[in-house]
KESE-479212 format. One record per residue (C-alpha): residue in one letter; residue number from 1; x, y, z. Coordinates in nm, 4 decimals, always signed. Each point is the difference from the previous one (the first is absolute). Example, Ala and Ser with C-alpha at 12.3 -4.5 7.8 and 13.67 -1.06 7.14 Angstrom:
BEGIN
SITE   drenfi   roro         c1         c2         c3
SITE        a      1    +1.2300    -0.4500    +0.7800
SITE        s      2    +0.1370    +0.3440    -0.0660
END
This chain:
BEGIN
SITE   drenfi   roro         c1         c2         c3
SITE        m      1   -14.3096   +13.0060    +8.5384
SITE        a      2    -0.2987    +0.2219    +0.0739
SITE        d      3    -0.0558    +0.0726    +0.3688
SITE        a      4    -0.3482    +0.1499    -0.0471
SITE        p      5    -0.2836    +0.0025    -0.2535
SITE        n      6    +0.0384    +0.2147    -0.3131
SITE        v      7    +0.3792    +0.0108    +0.0231
SITE        v      8    +0.0952    -0.2543    -0.2698
SITE        w      9    -0.2340    -0.1446    -0.2579
SITE        a     10    +0.1317    -0.2710    -0.2318
SITE        i     11    -0.1340    -0.0462    -0.3528
SITE        d     12    +0.0515    -0.2693    -0.2629
SITE        f     13    -0.1557    -0.1744    -0.2982
SITE        q     14    -0.0660    -0.3632    -0.0759
SITE        f     15    -0.1613    -0.1808    -0.2889
SITE        d     16    -0.2553    -0.2693    -0.0673
SITE        s     17    -0.2206    -0.0842    -0.2985
SITE        t     18    -0.3545    -0.0844    -0.0970
SITE        i     19    -0.0749    -0.3469    -0.1363
SITE        d     20    +0.0332    +0.1337    -0.3555
SITE        g     21    +0.3672    +0.0775    +0.0722
SITE        k     22    -0.0371    +0.3788    +0.0144
SITE        a     23    +0.2163    +0.1715    +0.2609
SITE        i     24    -0.1309    +0.1571    +0.3179
SITE        k     25    +0.2173    +0.2560    +0.1783
SITE        i     26    -0.0584    +0.0510    +0.3716
SITE        a     27    +0.1247    +0.2999    +0.1982
SITE        s     28    +0.0184    -0.0355    +0.3777
SITE        m     29    +0.1159    +0.2332    +0.2742
SITE        i     30    +0.0206    -0.0541    +0.3749
SITE        d     31    +0.0859    +0.2076    +0.3035
SITE        e     32    +0.3189    -0.1611    +0.1358
SITE        h     33    -0.1040    +0.0637    +0.3606
SITE        t     34    -0.3653    -0.1068    -0.0031
SITE        r     35    +0.0371    -0.2275    -0.3060
SITE        v     36    -0.3405    +0.1205    -0.1168
SITE        s     37    -0.0640    -0.0377    -0.3725
SITE        l     38    -0.0461    +0.3481    -0.1465
SITE        l     39    -0.0219    -0.0376    -0.3778
SITE        n     40    -0.1988    -0.2201    -0.2323
SITE        i     41    +0.0589    +0.0367    -0.3716
SITE        v     42    -0.0719    -0.3033    -0.2183
SITE        e     43    +0.0262    +0.0717    -0.3732
SITE        r     44    +0.1375    -0.1390    -0.3252
SITE        s     45    +0.2686    +0.2690    +0.0192
SITE        i     46    +0.0742    +0.2835    +0.2418
SITE        t     47    +0.1657    +0.3172    -0.1218
SITE        a     48    +0.1981    +0.2355    +0.2192
SITE        e     49    -0.2752    +0.2581    -0.0455
SITE        r     50    -0.2657    -0.2450    +0.1218
SITE        l     51    +0.2183    -0.0867    +0.2977
SITE        v     52    +0.0345    +0.3689    +0.0893
SITE        d     53    -0.3792    +0.0478    -0.0271
SITE        e     54    -0.0586    -0.2894    +0.2393
SITE        l     55    +0.2706    +0.1186    +0.2408
SITE        k     56    -0.1702    +0.3406    +0.0157
SITE        k     57    -0.3221    -0.1718    +0.1107
SITE        v     58    +0.1759    -0.2125    +0.2622
SITE        f     59    +0.1931    +0.2974    +0.1381
SITE        a     60    -0.3206    +0.2070    +0.0215
SITE        a     61    -0.1813    -0.2804    +0.1829
SITE        a     62    +0.2928    -0.0420    +0.2420
SITE        g     63    +0.0267    +0.3709    +0.0750
SITE        g     64    +0.3244    +0.0360    -0.1924
SITE        p     65    +0.2923    -0.1986    -0.1347
SITE        p     66    +0.2394    -0.2071    +0.2068
SITE        k     67    +0.3383    +0.1445    +0.0855
SITE        v     68    +0.1626    -0.2551    -0.2342
SITE        l     69    -0.1227    -0.2165    -0.2857
SITE        r     70    +0.2231    -0.3086    -0.0450
SITE        m     71    +0.0136    -0.1680    -0.3413
SITE        d     72    +0.2178    -0.1754    -0.2553
SITE        n     73    +0.1325    +0.1567    -0.3199
SITE        g     74    -0.2852    -0.1033    -0.2296
SITE        p     75    -0.0936    +0.2341    -0.2847
SITE        e     76    -0.3133    +0.1325    +0.1724
SITE        f     77    +0.2012    +0.0854    +0.3106
SITE        i     78    +0.2824    +0.1830    -0.1761
SITE        s     79    -0.2391    +0.1800    -0.2341
SITE        q     80    -0.0082    +0.3741    -0.0411
SITE        a     81    -0.3690    -0.0061    +0.0978
SITE        l     82    +0.0772    -0.1446    +0.3442
SITE        q     83    +0.3053    +0.2222    +0.0455
SITE        q     84    -0.2092    +0.3101    -0.0720
SITE        f     85    -0.2772    -0.1206    +0.2295
SITE        c     86    +0.2480    -0.0510    +0.2843
SITE        d     87    +0.1693    +0.3380    -0.0478
SITE        g     88    +0.1224    +0.0135    +0.3598
SITE        r     89    -0.3382    -0.0966    +0.1521
SITE        f     90    +0.1361    -0.3338    +0.1223
SITE        g     91    +0.3214    -0.1976    -0.0230
SITE        m     92    +0.0547    -0.2689    -0.2596
SITE        s     93    +0.2190    -0.2912    +0.1045
SITE        y     94    +0.1146    -0.2274    -0.2817
SITE        i     95    +0.1330    -0.3435    +0.0852
SITE        p     96    +0.3097    -0.1135    -0.1919
SITE        p     97    -0.0766    -0.2002    -0.3164
SITE        g     98    -0.0312    -0.3732    +0.0608
SITE        t     99    -0.0512    +0.0308    +0.3777
SITE        p    100    -0.3700    -0.0626    +0.0692
SITE        w    101    +0.0875    -0.0892    +0.3608
SITE        n    102    +0.0655    +0.3712    +0.0519
SITE        n    103    -0.3742    +0.0511    -0.0478
SITE        g    104    -0.0932    -0.2972    +0.2159
SITE        h    105    -0.3333    +0.1200    +0.1344
SITE        i    106    -0.1632    +0.0382    -0.3402
SITE        e    107    +0.1728    -0.3142    -0.1307
SITE        s    108    -0.1469    -0.1915    +0.2952
SITE        f    109    -0.3431    +0.1442    -0.0759
SITE        n    110    +0.0358    -0.0919    -0.3688
SITE        n    111    +0.0996    -0.3540    +0.0999
SITE        r    112    -0.3156    -0.0335    +0.2116
SITE        l    113    -0.2125    +0.1468    -0.2794
SITE        r    114    +0.1514    -0.2524    -0.2416
SITE        k    115    -0.0443    -0.3042    +0.2289
SITE        e    116    -0.3346    +0.0843    +0.1564
SITE        c    117    -0.1780    +0.1651    -0.2929
SITE        l    118    +0.1651    -0.0094    -0.3420
SITE        n    119    +0.1059    -0.3666    +0.0045
SITE        r    120    -0.3450    -0.1065    +0.1214
SITE        n    121    -0.1908    +0.1680    -0.2807
SITE        h    122    -0.0254    -0.0221    -0.3767
SITE        w    123    -0.1317    +0.3321    -0.1266
SITE        n    124    -0.2629    -0.0147    -0.2730
SITE        t    125    -0.0045    +0.3782    -0.0339
SITE        l    126    +0.1915    +0.3050    +0.1149
SITE        l    127    -0.3077    +0.1083    +0.1974
SITE        e    128    +0.0005    -0.3283    +0.1924
SITE        a    129    +0.3671    +0.0494    +0.0875
SITE        r    130    -0.0646    +0.3595    +0.1107
SITE        v    131    -0.2812    -0.1041    +0.2336
SITE        v    132    +0.1722    -0.2994    +0.1602
SITE        i    133    +0.3408    +0.1687    +0.0350
SITE        g    134    -0.1698    +0.3130    +0.1349
SITE        d    135    -0.1867    -0.2087    +0.2578
SITE        f    136    +0.3229    -0.1741    +0.1043
SITE        k    137    +0.1755    +0.3334    +0.0485
SITE        a    138    -0.2957    +0.1523    +0.1877
SITE        e    139    -0.0086    -0.2965    +0.2394
SITE        w    140    +0.3783    -0.0264    +0.0366
SITE        r    141    +0.1178    -0.0433    +0.3558
SITE        v    142    +0.3591    -0.0729    +0.0930
SITE        p    143    +0.0384    -0.3409    +0.1674
SITE        v    144    +0.1224    +0.0281    +0.3605
SITE        s    145    +0.3125    -0.2060    -0.0731
SITE        e    146    +0.0940    +0.2381    -0.2815
SITE        s    147    -0.0741    +0.3190    +0.1944
SITE        t    148    +0.2560    -0.0973    +0.2640
SITE        r    149    +0.2603    -0.1197    -0.2474
SITE        f    150    +0.1344    +0.3368    -0.1161
END
């Protein structure tokens, strides 16, 4: 567990769809200490290269990368593009396959995003999803009961 800001950031993907059945892929990342939402990518697909481009922007805005980036073993996370980007600049902590509870902070965030935003909306367009999901993430505040739970 992170004992200060910018120590461990957790990242994950989840999916939704527009009303025409087309997939939407959502990338989220939070600081495990502050639980602040740091990343907002909402696209039809997200390549490892796109993820790296967005991480560069987030790291620049934050004054640098975290000490550790925690993630699962998804293809974007084990990609050569991300490995090369890391290149000793920050640690990469992979949770064991099939153990989402080992990345509980981002899983909790994704659960809230699902219940409080995704399940309450039916996206007509990708742009609509981007705006509403982006607003949810920008306004995200950790409930008091959750902030004392970990």
